N, C-alpha and C positions, 0 to 999 in steps of 0.2 A: 446359093440364096434363092428362095422360092420367088415366083412371080408376084406373090402377095406383098413382098417387102420392097417393091420397086419405088415406092414413094418415100423411102427413107431420106433423111437429111444428109447433106454433105458434111463430113466431119470437119470441125473447126478446132484450131489450137486452143488448149486449155490455158487459162491464165490464173487459175485458182481452184480450190477444192469444190467450188460451187458450179464448175462446169464452164463451157465456152461462153465468152462474153458476146460473141457474134456467131451467127450460124446462117447457112444458106441451105435451102432444100434441094432435092434432086430435081432433075428435069421433069420426071414423072409427076412429082408433087406440084411443080409449077403448072404443068399441063392440066392437072386435075382442077387447080384453082381457076385457071382460065376457062376451062369448059363449064364448070359449075357456075362461074360468074356470068359467062355469056348466056347460058340458059336462063339464069335469073333475070338478066337484063331483057332477054327475049320475052319471058313470061310477063314481066312488069310492063314492057312496052305494049304488048297485046292488050292487057287489061286496061292500061291507060287510054289507048285509042278507043277501045269499046266503051269506056266510061264517057269519053267526049261525045261519041256517037249517040249514046244514050241520053246525054244532056240535051243534045240537039233534037233528038227524036225519041220521045218516051216509048214509042211502039217498036223501037229497034230491038232486034233479037240477035245477040252474038252467036257466032258459030258454035261456041262451047256450050250453049244451052240446048242439051240433047233431050232431056226429059224432065219431069217434075223434080227430080232429085239433083241431077246435073244441071243446075240453073244459075248461070253466071249473073243474070239480071238481078235475082234475089240477093245475091252476095253483094253486088255493086250498090244496090239501093239501101243496104243495111247501114245502121249507125257504126257498126264495127269496121266498115270499109274506109272510114275517115277518122281514125282515132285521134290523130294529131291536128285535126282541123283542115286537112287536105287529103286527097286520095292516097291510100297506103302505097300503091305501086310507084308513086313519085319518089317515095323514100327508097323503094327497091331499086329504081333506076340509078340512084346515086350510090347506094351501098354495094350493090352487085358490081357496079362499075369499078369501085375501089378494089374489090376482090380480083377482077381482071388485071388491074394495074399491078397488084402485088404478085400475081401469078407470072406476069410477063417479066417482072423484075427478077423473080426466082429463076426463071428460064435463062435470063441473061447472066446469071451467076452472082447476083447481088447477095451480100450477107448483111443481116440486120442485127442490132443489139437486143438484149433480152426485153427491154421495155417495149420495143416495137412489136415483137411477137406476142407479148402478153396483151398489149393494147388491141392487136388484131384478134387475138383469141377472145377478149372481152366483147369485141364487136360481133363475132360469130355466136357467142353465148347469148347476147341480146337478141340476135337474129333468130336463133333456134327457140328461145323463150317466147318471142313475139309470135313466131309461126305456130308454136304449140297452143298459145292462147287463141289465135285465130282458128286453128283446127277445132278446138273445143267449142268455140262459138259456132262454127259451121255445123258441127255434128249435133249439138244439143240445144242451141238457141235459135239459129237461123234455120236449121234443119234442111240445109242445101249444101251442095258441093260445087266447086269451080275447078275445072281441069287445070287451068293455068295456075291457080293458087296451089294446087297439089304439086305441080311441077316446082314451084318456088319452095314449098315445104321440103321436097326431096333434096334439092341441091343445097339448101341451107343445112339440113341434117348432115349431108356428106361433108361439106366444108368444115362444119363445126368439129366433127370427130377427127378428121384428118389433121386439122390445125392443132387440136388438143393433143393428139398423139405426137405430133412434131415437138410440141413444147415439153411434154413429159419425157420423151426420149433424149432431148437435149439438156434436161435438168433445169429448164426454165420454170417448170411447174414441179414443186417437190412431190416426190412419189417414191414408194419403196421399190427395191430392185425387181421384185416379182411383177409389179405392175408395169415397170418399164419394159421388162422382157415380154410381157403380154402384148403391150402396144407394138413392140418391135416385130412380133410374129403374127398378131391377129387383129391389127387395126381394123380390117375390113369387117370383123364380126360385130362390132358395136353399131355401125350404121345399119348393117343388115338387120340386127335385132331391133333397133329403133324403128326402122321402116316397117318391119314385120308387125310390130305392135300397132302402128298406125293403120295398116291394112286390116288387122284383126278388129280393131275398133270400128272401122268403117263397115266391114261385113257384119259385125255384131249389131250395129245400129240399123242397117237396112237389109242385109242379106240379098236374096234374089230380087228384091224390089229395085235394086240399083239399075237393072236392065229393063225395068217395066216401061 
């Protein structure tokens, strides 16, 4: 088995034609969730602290404000930074923390039922959708980028595709055999493609001006 398949799930006994009722992931899958969750918590924490500093001192300049394009201040002061009536990173602190807890449970050998994994997948779908909206707003409305936000986008994309792959392989998400086989061998290809598109959009938007 190639190294690319090390995040595969731990096989669970079947109780019917629709596949296992409970499933647990491999240690590698759990570690991936823990690492991406911790990075998300880290990014959200930094943005939250910078937001508080900015509220106390409007002239405060975060370390991630590197040039006119990489300007965290512009992002933090935008309406999009508080979509739900409070700073977005506060939501990240909670949701990424949940991901860490799930990852630790998987490492400990926990097995969860289908509804649990589908609920978790729905959460990652919301996360990747929200990050995509924020990315579009950053590129085409605010016209600025935030390095910590980009880190949050990256880890959310990774966790979404790997959790989706887990559910497809276990039969929790209906899929034809060919797609299940694809996820079994090439899960890594989808987040790489997704992140590649994001990079292309960024360079198409600003090009060499990113480093001006």
